[in-house]
Each structure stands twice: as C-alpha cells, then as structure tokens.
C-alpha positions in Angstrom: 14.4 -15.5 0.2 15.4 -13.6 -3.0 13.9 -10.0 -3.4 12.1 -9.0 -6.5 14.5 -8.2 -9.4 15.0 -4.6 -9.9 13.8 -4.5 -14.0 15.3 -1.6 -16.3 12.9 -0.2 -18.9 14.7 0.9 -22.5 11.5 2.3 -23.7 12.5 4.9 -27.3 12.9 8.6 -26.0 9.7 10.5 -25.7 7.5 7.6 -25.5 4.5 8.1 -23.2 1.6 5.9 -24.9 0.3 3.2 -22.7 0.6 0.9 -26.3 4.0 0.9 -26.3 6.1 -2.0 -25.1 9.2 -0.7 -23.9 11.9 -3.8 -23.4 12.4 -5.4 -19.7 16.1 -6.3 -19.0 16.5 -8.1 -15.9 19.8 -9.0 -14.3 19.1 -12.4 -12.8 20.2 -12.2 -8.8 22.4 -14.7 -7.0 20.3 -17.9 -5.7 18.0 -18.3 -8.9 20.5 -21.0 -10.3 18.6 -24.1 -11.7 15.3 -22.3 -11.1 12.8 -22.7 -13.9 12.1 -19.9 -15.8 8.4 -19.6 -15.2 8.6 -20.2 -11.9 11.6 -17.5 -11.4 9.8 -14.8 -13.5 6.5 -14.8 -11.3 9.1 -14.6 -8.4 11.1 -11.2 -10.1 8.3 -10.0 -11.5 5.5 -10.0 -9.3 3.5 -6.8 -10.8 2.5 -9.2 -13.5 0.1 -12.3 -13.3 1.5 -15.6 -14.1 -0.8 -15.7 -17.2 0.2 -13.1 -18.7 4.0 -13.9 -18.4 3.3 -17.8 -19.3 1.6 -15.7 -22.4 5.1 -14.3 -23.2 7.0 -17.1 -23.1 4.8 -19.0 -25.1 5.2 -16.1 -27.6 8.8 -15.8 -27.4 9.3 -12.7 -26.0 11.8 -13.7 -23.4 15.0 -14.2 -24.2 19.0 -14.5 -23.4 21.2 -13.1 -26.3 19.3 -13.7 -29.1 17.8 -17.1 -27.8 14.2 -17.0 -27.0 13.6 -19.2 -23.5 10.5 -21.5 -22.8 8.6 -21.7 -19.8 10.9 -25.3 -18.5 14.0 -23.7 -19.1 16.5 -23.5 -15.8 18.6 -20.5 -14.9 22.3 -20.9 -14.7 22.5 -17.8 -12.6 24.0 -13.9 -13.2 22.7 -14.1 -16.8 21.1 -11.2 -18.3 16.8 -11.6 -19.5 15.5 -9.5 -22.2 11.6 -9.4 -22.0 9.6 -7.3 -24.8 6.3 -7.3 -23.5 3.1 -7.0 -25.7 0.3 -5.5 -23.6 -3.2 -6.3 -24.7 -6.0 -5.6 -22.6 -6.2 -7.5 -19.3 -9.8 -9.7 -19.6 -10.0 -9.5 -15.9 -10.7 -6.1 -15.4 -14.5 -5.0 -15.4 -15.4 -1.7 -17.6 -15.2 1.8 -15.5 -17.7 3.1 -13.8 -17.6 7.3 -13.8 -19.6 7.4 -10.6 -16.8 6.4 -8.0 -15.7 9.5 -6.7 -11.5 10.2 -7.0 -9.8 13.4 -5.9 -7.2 13.8 -8.2 -3.9 15.4 -6.9 -1.3 14.9 -9.7 -1.4 14.0 -13.6 0.9 13.5 -16.2 1.5 11.2 -19.1 3.4 8.7 -17.0 1.3 8.5 -13.6 -1.7 9.8 -11.4 -1.5 10.2 -8.0 -5.1 10.2 -6.0 -6.2 10.9 -2.8 -8.5 7.9 -2.4 -11.4 8.4 0.1 -12.0 5.9 3.0 -14.6 3.2 2.0 -13.3 2.8 -1.3 -12.2 -0.8 -2.3 -8.5 -0.7 -4.6 -9.2 -3.9 -6.5 -12.2 -6.2 -7.8 -12.3 -9.1 -5.3 -14.8 -11.9 -3.2 -17.6 -10.2 -3.5 -16.6 -6.9 -4.4 -16.6 -6.7 -8.8 -18.0 -2.7 -9.1 -17.6 0.5 -8.0 -13.8 -0.1 -6.9 -10.6 2.0 -7.5 -10.0 0.0 -10.4 -12.9 0.4 -12.3 -12.8 4.3 -11.7 -9.4 4.3 -12.9 -10.3 2.6 -16.2 -13.4 4.9 -16.7 -10.7 8.0 -16.5 -8.3 6.4 -18.6 -9.6 3.5 -20.5 -5.8 2.5 -21.7 -5.0 1.6 -18.5 -6.3 -2.0 -19.3 -3.3 -2.5 -20.6 -1.0 -2.0 -17.7 -0.6 -4.6 -15.2 -3.5 -4.3 -12.2 -4.5 -1.1 -14.0 -1.5 1.0 -13.2 -2.3 0.1 -9.0 1.2 0.5 -7.4 0.5 -0.3 -3.7 -2.8 -0.4 -2.5 -4.8 1.0 1.1 -7.2 -1.0 2.4 -10.7 0.3 2.1 -11.1 2.1 5.2 -7.8 3.9 5.1 -7.9 7.3 3.5 -5.3 9.1 1.2 -2.3 9.2 -1.1 -2.0 6.2 -4.2 0.3 6.5 -6.7 -0.9 4.7 -10.3 1.4 4.3 -12.9 -0.3 5.0 -16.8 2.3 3.5 -18.6 3.8 -0.3 -18.4 7.4 1.4 -18.7 6.3 3.6 -15.4 4.9 0.5 -13.4 7.9 -1.5 -13.9 9.6 1.4 -12.3 7.5 2.2 -9.8 7.3 -1.9 -8.5 10.6 -1.7 -8.4 11.5 1.7 -6.5 8.6 -0.1 -4.0 10.9 -3.1 -3.7 14.0 -1.1 -3.0 12.3 0.7 -0.2 13.1 3.6 -2.2 8.8 4.9 -2.0 8.6 7.0 1.5 5.0 6.6 2.8 3.9 8.3 5.6 0.7 8.1 7.4 -1.1 9.7 10.4 -2.6 7.1 12.8 -5.0 7.3 16.2 -4.3 4.7 18.4 -6.1 3.5 21.5 -3.6 4.3 24.6 -1.1 6.7 25.6 2.6 6.1 24.2 5.3 7.8 26.2 7.9 8.1 23.0 8.1 7.2 19.3 10.2 3.7 18.1 10.5 1.3 15.7 8.9 -1.7 15.1 10.5 -4.9 13.7 8.5 -8.3 13.8 7.8 -10.0 10.7 4.1 -10.3 9.8 2.5 -13.0 7.7 -1.3 -15.3 7.5 -3.2 -15.5 10.3 -2.5 -19.4 11.6 -6.5 -19.9 11.6 -8.4 -17.1 10.8 -7.4 -16.3 6.8 -8.8 -12.9 6.4 -6.3 -11.9 9.2 -2.6 -11.0 9.4 -0.5 -11.5 12.5 3.0 -11.3 13.8 4.6 -14.5 13.4 8.4 -15.5 13.8 8.1 -17.3 9.9 6.3 -14.3 8.4 7.9 -11.5 5.8 10.6 -8.9 7.5 8.4 -5.8 8.0 9.6 -2.7 9.8 7.2 0.1 11.0 8.6 3.7 12.1 6.5 5.9 14.4 6.7 9.3 16.1 4.4 11.0 18.4 2.3 13.5 17.0 -0.1 14.7 19.8 -0.8 13.3 22.8 -4.9 13.3 24.4 -5.6 11.9 27.6 -6.9 8.0 26.4 -5.3 8.2 22.7 -2.3 9.0 20.8 -1.9 10.6 17.3 1.2 9.3 15.3 3.0 10.2 12.5 4.2 6.7 11.3 6.5 5.7 8.2 6.5 2.6 6.6 10.1 0.6 5.9 8.0 -2.3 4.1 4.9 -2.7 3.0 3.1 -5.6 4.3 -0.6 -6.4 4.1 -2.2 -4.5 7.1 1.1 -3.6 8.7 0.3 -0.6 10.7 -2.6 -2.5 12.0 -0.7 -5.4 13.0 2.2 -3.8 14.6 0.5 -1.1 16.1 -2.2 -3.7 17.9 1.1 -6.3 18.4 2.6 -3.6 20.8 -0.9 -2.6 22.8 -1.8 0.6 20.8 -4.3 -0.5 18.5 -5.8 2.1 15.8 -8.7 3.8 17.1 -11.9 2.3 15.5 -10.2 -1.0 13.8 -12.9 -3.5 12.9 -10.2 -6.5 13.0 -7.1 -5.4 15.1 -8.7 -3.4 17.6 -10.6 -5.7 20.2 -13.8 -5.1 22.1 -14.4 -1.1 21.9 -13.6 1.0 25.3 -14.9 3.7 26.6 -12.2 6.0 27.3 -12.0 6.9 31.5 -13.6 10.5 32.1 -15.0 11.0 28.7 -17.6 13.5 28.1 -21.0 12.4 26.2 -19.6 14.5 23.3 -16.4 12.7 23.0 -18.2 9.3 23.3 -20.7 10.4 20.4 -17.5 11.0 18.3 -16.1 7.7 18.8 -18.8 5.6 18.4 -19.4 7.4 15.4 -16.1 6.9 13.6 -16.5 3.8 12.2 -13.4 2.8 10.9 -9.9 2.2 11.6 -8.3 5.8 11.8 -5.4 5.4 9.6 -4.6 8.3 6.8 -1.4 7.9 3.9 -0.6 11.6 4.4 2.8 12.2 2.6 4.0 10.1 -0.2 7.5 10.5 -1.7 9.4 9.0 -5.2 11.6 9.3 -7.8 9.5 10.4 -11.2 9.8 7.0 -13.3 10.8 8.7 -16.5 12.8 12.0 -15.0 14.2 11.4 -11.8 13.2 14.6 -10.2 11.8 13.9 -6.6 8.2 13.8 -6.1 6.3 14.5 -3.1 2.4 15.3 -2.2 0.4 15.8 0.4 -3.2 14.7 1.5 -4.8 17.0 4.4 -6.9 14.6 6.9 -10.4 14.0 5.9 -13.5 15.6 7.6 -14.4 12.4 9.7 -10.8 12.5 11.0 -10.5 16.4 11.4 -14.1 16.2 13.6 -12.5 13.1 15.7 -9.6 15.3 16.4 -11.5 18.1 17.5 -14.0 16.2 19.8 -10.8 14.8 22.0 -9.2 18.1 22.0 -12.1 19.7 23.2 -13.0 17.1 25.7 -9.4 16.7 26.8 -9.6 19.2 29.5 -12.5 17.5 31.4 -10.9 13.8 30.8 -7.8 15.2 32.8 -9.4 16.3 35.6 -11.4 13.3 35.8 -8.2 11.3 35.9 -6.5 13.6 38.1 -7.4 12.1 41.2 -6.5 8.7 40.1 -3.1 9.4 39.5 -2.3 11.3 42.3 -4.0 7.6 43.9 -7.2 9.4 45.6 -10.5 7.1 45.1 -13.5 9.2 43.7 
C-alpha cells in the first residue's frame, strides 16, 4: 500500500492569510503507474475531500508542466504534479458556536494548539451537528472555513482530553498533515489501565474495522500497521498509570492495543469490558471509580516542527481535574488495598 504523499507548499514569503493559495507540489511516488488521477489524488492528499479535489481537477488546477490534467488522466509514475488550490468556504461546515469551551494553549498566524476537554466531539457527524470543536473553531476564526476540515489535522476521541493542533492556513495544514503521515509529529499520552503491568513495551499489531461491530476497531491481520510504545509511570495495587507514545495514529489505537494485551483503559465503555471491582478497594475508591465515566486517557505532550519556521514546538497539558482526583483516590486507597491483598499473595486464606 502506498503511503500518503509528502506535499511541498510554495507559499509567497510573508503570506499568512487563509485566503492565500500556495501551490502544492507532489512528487508522485513509485507504484502509482497507470492509476487514474482522481483516485491517486484522493490517496495522495487525504486531508482534502474528494469533492474539493474533483473541483480543482475540473477547473484545471492540477498540472504537469504546462499541461492541465483531467480526472481520467493516468499517471506515468515519477512525475511532478503541481496543484494550485482555490479555497472557497466548505459548505459542509456548520456555523461557529461561541458557547463551546476551548482552552487555547498557543496561537500564531499559522496554527492554534488547544487543550481539548473530555466530552467535546471534534468533528460534526451523524447525530452531532452542533457543539463540536469544529463549530467552536469557526466562531474563533471564521477564515478557517477555507481550510480543509476547518484546519483540524488530527483528532481525539470525544472522551479523551488533551492537546490538539489546528492549522490556520492551507499551507500549514498541508505541511502538518505531511509531517503526521511521515511520523514526525510526536504525541505522548497518560493512560490509566486496569491491571498491574510488570514493565514497559511496544505493541506492534495492525488495526482495522471490527468485522461485525462497525463502530469498533480491532486488531486484525489485514488491518493497517499500528505501533504503540508504553512505559510505566506509576503502579497501584490494581491499576497502572502508563506514559504512551504513538508511532502511528489509527482510530482508537491506544484503547484497542491496551485492551488487546489484557490491560484495557479504566472507564473505557467500548473496549473495557465489564467493570471489575478491584480487590481490597475502600468505599471511597469504589465511589471514585464509579464516578469516572470516561476512558482514562489524556494527550499530555505534543511536539512537531513549526510549518513555517521549522523550529521545534513542544506543548504540555496538565491532567484535568477529574483525572487528578482519580489518581489521588487510588494513591490514598493503596495502603489499605496492599494490606488486604498481602495474605492472598502469601497464599494465606482470609
């Protein structure tokens, strides 16, 4: 399978407005010989909708040299495509909604970085048209309607908190998407899983859509490559806090991988299975666990090269209050749990 292209953008020096139209230059990778152009572009530029790519093809904005190409033209392989985009507002985007809470971590003319709260949906979808991150972004910066997906480069699940980068210009969006595809955007998460791991490790298992439950993902031999690295941050008597790094970015990757090795995220309604009461838990801990109604996952650190300057950008987001309170409850209950578990570990019946 061919990887997404690594497009270059030829923006005029000093250009930062969303209305600018920097050229996108793509060196066609090997393996696409004979592929129809519209299908190849959808694969090479997945950050753009097919309807938008189709419009650019129909209006002669995709060229090889001086020749404009049509959607049915076939690639020879190895040629250089030049795309001159036209960024009209995306009619699929809903108007902004200022009431959606956003914690802005960083802003400059090219990008935003946000600390997303748990419970906030990123993109509008079936049954959710309002109150999303995308709606809030358009309220903050209406010009984002000219950028694919309102500038959202990667996503977090609704109930995952933490850092997200949003591109404010088409050039920044293309550059950040290319960096993400090339695994040059480094993302680190804090994850609280059920069970006690003895050490860190790497999970290298492909992920695809579940065969019978289409809203779920699963480890599948025919899935897409997925690699998750984890190390132990803190152990509790019946739980482990992990620091997790993504090498790839598949849907639900951390949740699926940790459940696959038998250590699902605490509170995960999709992959966590039936809730288990930890042995020796105090009433206070049981109440804290029952009150945590989401997967215990937080995007804590984000690192990437700035799309304009090339300088390395590093951002960190503290754990949200509900996660902090849960860890405090686990810490407070740990001595009583260890005391309750000690006879079992020595093989002495109670």
